[in-house]
PASEBA-1860 file (N, C-alpha, C; in nm, 3 decimals):
! residues 111
1> MTETLVLG> 0.349/2.619/0.399/0.219/2.620/0.451/0.127/2.506/0.494 ~ 0.065/2.463/0.561/0.014/2.390/0.619/-0.171/2.426/0.607 ~ -0.185/2.306/0.541/-0.376/2.391/0.518/-0.405/2.240/0.663 ~ -0.512/2.318/0.730/-0.592/2.196/0.804/-0.766/2.140/0.771 ~ -0.757/2.050/0.746/-0.921/1.998/0.722/-0.964/1.969/0.796 ~ -1.109/2.026/0.833/-1.163/2.026/0.921/-1.292/1.946/0.924 ~ -1.292/1.766/0.889/-1.465/1.746/0.856/-1.561/1.706/0.945 ~ -1.652/1.728/0.841/-1.800/1.723/0.948/-1.826/1.604/0.915
9> PADAETAA> -1.996/1.610/0.910/-2.048/1.482/0.936/-2.081/1.430/0.754 ~ -2.098/1.535/0.709/-2.122/1.460/0.572/-1.983/1.435/0.516 ~ -1.857/1.469/0.519/-1.743/1.413/0.502/-1.747/1.258/0.530 ~ -1.768/1.230/0.684/-1.753/1.049/0.751/-1.893/1.025/0.646 ~ -1.992/1.083/0.600/-2.099/0.938/0.528/-1.998/0.925/0.370 ~ -1.934/1.029/0.364/-1.926/1.017/0.166/-1.826/0.910/0.273 ~ -1.695/0.957/0.341/-1.630/0.844/0.320/-1.632/0.656/0.332 ~ -1.760/0.690/0.396/-1.866/0.533/0.466/-1.892/0.507/0.303
17> AMKALGDP> -1.924/0.575/0.235/-2.010/0.503/0.142/-1.860/0.475/0.007 ~ -1.767/0.584/0.011/-1.621/0.549/-0.086/-1.569/0.403/-0.026 ~ -1.622/0.449/0.085/-1.565/0.259/0.162/-1.628/0.135/0.122 ~ -1.789/0.131/0.103/-1.859/0.062/0.111/-1.850/0.015/-0.067 ~ -1.803/0.088/-0.129/-1.742/0.093/-0.301/-1.615/0.018/-0.332 ~ -1.557/0.004/-0.208/-1.440/-0.083/-0.299/-1.401/-0.215/-0.237 ~ -1.522/-0.225/-0.239/-1.516/-0.396/-0.228/-1.608/-0.388/-0.425 ~ -1.522/-0.557/-0.518/-1.599/-0.515/-0.666/-1.753/-0.590/-0.609
25> IRWSVVQL> -1.759/-0.674/-0.617/-1.930/-0.691/-0.621/-2.013/-0.595/-0.617 ~ -1.975/-0.558/-0.492/-2.080/-0.356/-0.399/-2.020/-0.306/-0.565 ~ -1.947/-0.261/-0.623/-1.910/-0.207/-0.763/-1.989/-0.253/-0.880 ~ -2.016/-0.316/-0.852/-2.043/-0.389/-0.974/-2.216/-0.423/-0.958 ~ -2.291/-0.408/-0.846/-2.472/-0.363/-0.794/-2.439/-0.239/-0.832 ~ -2.360/-0.175/-0.759/-2.377/-0.004/-0.776/-2.353/0.001/-0.941 ~ -2.333/-0.042/-1.032/-2.304/0.008/-1.179/-2.403/-0.089/-1.266 ~ -2.472/-0.149/-1.181/-2.589/-0.261/-1.208/-2.723/-0.162/-1.184
33> LAHGERCV> -2.743/-0.042/-1.038/-2.819/0.009/-1.010/-2.787/0.173/-1.104 ~ -2.749/0.145/-1.127/-2.692/0.317/-1.245/-2.785/0.344/-1.357 ~ -2.856/0.178/-1.400/-2.914/0.208/-1.479/-3.088/0.189/-1.456 ~ -3.128/0.202/-1.340/-3.252/0.198/-1.239/-3.252/0.097/-1.147 ~ -3.379/0.153/-1.079/-3.396/0.060/-1.021/-3.441/-0.129/-1.043 ~ -3.332/-0.216/-0.950/-3.360/-0.357/-0.966/-3.377/-0.462/-0.848 ~ -3.503/-0.581/-0.931/-3.485/-0.639/-0.832/-3.389/-0.724/-0.715 ~ -3.371/-0.767/-0.639/-3.309/-0.900/-0.608/-3.218/-1.005/-0.681
41> CDLEDALG> -3.376/-1.037/-0.732/-3.371/-1.135/-0.788/-3.264/-1.140/-1.000 ~ -3.304/-0.994/-0.987/-3.244/-0.962/-1.107/-3.050/-0.917/-1.113 ~ -3.014/-0.903/-0.961/-2.844/-0.882/-0.921/-2.851/-0.988/-0.885 ~ -2.897/-1.111/-0.834/-2.902/-1.237/-0.890/-2.813/-1.295/-0.988 ~ -2.899/-1.285/-1.083/-2.889/-1.328/-1.197/-2.713/-1.223/-1.279 ~ -2.751/-1.121/-1.262/-2.641/-1.050/-1.337/-2.517/-1.110/-1.285 ~ -2.510/-1.092/-1.157/-2.397/-1.102/-1.072/-2.350/-1.230/-1.036 ~ -2.463/-1.311/-1.078/-2.405/-1.533/-1.063/-2.332/-1.511/-0.942
49> ISQSRLSY> -2.424/-1.476/-0.817/-2.359/-1.491/-0.688/-2.496/-1.550/-0.589 ~ -2.462/-1.581/-0.534/-2.589/-1.687/-0.384/-2.657/-1.564/-0.323 ~ -2.760/-1.572/-0.296/-2.870/-1.499/-0.191/-2.836/-1.443/-0.098 ~ -2.756/-1.499/-0.037/-2.661/-1.532/0.116/-2.602/-1.401/0.103 ~ -2.466/-1.382/-0.030/-2.376/-1.327/-0.038/-2.413/-1.196/-0.156 ~ -2.537/-1.193/-0.203/-2.559/-1.030/-0.214/-2.641/-0.954/-0.099 ~ -2.722/-1.046/-0.065/-2.808/-0.975/0.074/-2.667/-0.923/0.152 ~ -2.535/-1.014/0.195/-2.460/-0.922/0.269/-2.405/-0.836/0.205
57> HLAILRDA> -2.376/-0.839/0.064/-2.278/-0.707/0.058/-2.370/-0.570/0.029 ~ -2.515/-0.603/0.023/-2.632/-0.506/0.023/-2.718/-0.435/0.111 ~ -2.618/-0.498/0.233/-2.599/-0.456/0.360/-2.562/-0.380/0.432 ~ -2.452/-0.390/0.334/-2.341/-0.286/0.383/-2.336/-0.174/0.280 ~ -2.342/-0.222/0.133/-2.435/-0.072/0.113/-2.609/-0.019/0.137 ~ -2.588/-0.093/0.209/-2.745/0.034/0.253/-2.744/0.090/0.379 ~ -2.596/0.009/0.503/-2.584/0.103/0.572/-2.476/0.197/0.573 ~ -2.444/0.183/0.443/-2.339/0.315/0.408/-2.435/0.371/0.316
65> EVVAHRKS> -2.585/0.391/0.293/-2.596/0.467/0.278/-2.634/0.458/0.084 ~ -2.510/0.351/0.041/-2.536/0.376/-0.099/-2.689/0.326/-0.204 ~ -2.743/0.237/-0.154/-2.881/0.213/-0.219/-3.016/0.239/-0.065 ~ -3.089/0.265/-0.156/-3.235/0.277/-0.084/-3.302/0.122/-0.162 ~ -3.410/0.061/-0.048/-3.468/-0.062/-0.103/-3.618/0.019/-0.068 ~ -3.703/-0.094/-0.102/-3.845/-0.136/-0.160/-3.945/-0.241/-0.077 ~ -3.950/-0.272/-0.054/-4.036/-0.380/-0.058/-4.179/-0.379/-0.148 ~ -4.219/-0.450/-0.181/-4.315/-0.517/-0.299/-4.386/-0.624/-0.289
73> GRWVYYSL> -4.449/-0.690/-0.236/-4.474/-0.782/-0.260/-4.384/-0.865/-0.103 ~ -4.363/-1.006/-0.235/-4.286/-1.082/-0.124/-4.102/-1.038/-0.217 ~ -4.079/-0.917/-0.287/-3.992/-0.895/-0.347/-3.870/-0.756/-0.320 ~ -3.816/-0.735/-0.317/-3.725/-0.644/-0.277/-3.704/-0.551/-0.416 ~ -3.657/-0.432/-0.373/-3.609/-0.340/-0.486/-3.537/-0.253/-0.448 ~ -3.369/-0.255/-0.533/-3.328/-0.201/-0.442/-3.252/-0.074/-0.594 ~ -3.191/0.068/-0.520/-3.219/0.192/-0.636/-3.038/0.233/-0.580 ~ -3.033/0.290/-0.599/-2.916/0.415/-0.586/-2.961/0.529/-0.470
81> DPQTVERA> -2.936/0.550/-0.409/-2.959/0.665/-0.324/-2.892/0.789/-0.342 ~ -2.999/0.921/-0.444/-2.979/1.008/-0.473/-2.930/1.116/-0.409 ~ -2.926/1.120/-0.257/-2.824/1.185/-0.240/-2.660/1.206/-0.123 ~ -2.671/1.031/-0.106/-2.484/0.996/-0.153/-2.453/1.000/-0.261 ~ -2.531/0.976/-0.396/-2.440/0.952/-0.501/-2.383/1.138/-0.528 ~ -2.494/1.231/-0.554/-2.490/1.354/-0.545/-2.344/1.392/-0.429 ~ -2.294/1.356/-0.350/-2.252/1.436/-0.296/-2.126/1.287/-0.272 ~ -2.098/1.257/-0.277/-1.982/1.179/-0.357/-1.937/1.207/-0.477
89> VDVLGALT> -2.014/1.277/-0.551/-1.995/1.356/-0.721/-1.931/1.471/-0.657 ~ -1.991/1.617/-0.590/-1.948/1.685/-0.515/-1.857/1.691/-0.501 ~ -1.758/1.561/-0.392/-1.654/1.545/-0.279/-1.553/1.508/-0.406 ~ -1.580/1.440/-0.545/-1.498/1.395/-0.576/-1.487/1.526/-0.721 ~ -1.545/1.631/-0.711/-1.513/1.689/-0.834/-1.392/1.850/-0.725 ~ -1.475/1.845/-0.591/-1.424/1.927/-0.576/-1.258/1.944/-0.561 ~ -1.225/1.729/-0.526/-1.077/1.727/-0.500/-1.056/1.763/-0.624 ~ -1.080/1.685/-0.786/-1.031/1.700/-0.871/-1.043/1.863/-0.963
97> RSWNREGR> -1.146/1.954/-0.895/-1.038/2.040/-0.928/-0.919/2.116/-0.809 ~ -0.950/2.095/-0.686/-0.792/2.040/-0.597/-0.727/2.078/-0.685 ~ -0.698/1.954/-0.722/-0.600/1.841/-0.733/-0.549/1.974/-0.873 ~ -0.620/1.966/-0.940/-0.576/2.063/-1.135/-0.485/2.204/-1.057 ~ -0.549/2.257/-0.998/-0.566/2.397/-0.894/-0.444/2.383/-0.844 ~ -0.383/2.269/-0.725/-0.312/2.370/-0.664/-0.171/2.180/-0.665 ~ -0.271/2.033/-0.654/-0.145/1.961/-0.660/-0.109/1.913/-0.778 ~ -0.112/1.909/-0.812/-0.089/1.822/-0.955/0.062/1.860/-1.004
105> HRRARPC> 0.145/2.005/-0.973/0.262/2.028/-1.030/0.350/2.006/-0.885 ~ 0.244/2.021/-0.800/0.298/2.039/-0.673/0.412/1.926/-0.562 ~ 0.570/1.928/-0.586/0.632/1.834/-0.476/0.632/1.836/-0.381 ~ 0.600/1.762/-0.272/0.623/1.753/-0.161/0.747/1.768/-0.074 ~ 0.763/1.846/0.028/0.861/1.905/0.070/0.910/1.841/0.117 ~ 1.087/1.778/0.156/1.121/1.682/0.192/1.137/1.722/0.348 ~ 1.077/1.645/0.420/1.059/1.599/0.563/1.181/1.665/0.644
END
């Protein structure tokens, strides 16, 4: 039996978010933000990287809508985007349920 998957805009957004998380520095940023909003200077200190390198990675996370930011005076604060996190959890949950139900014990057919 062949399954056809139809990908919608939300799937493309989730894929972009997952791709953005594939870098160790960006993954570390997300882990830090899982504990709440952080100022850029706090992220720099925690990661031990330069401001320019951090800005590059934060731009990728912003473009993928993984993080949100707000300015307060001369400071910029980052937090996880709750909609993107919820969407990723939903997708991974559905994948896990499907794998547990169908894929874990099924072997691929020879071509």
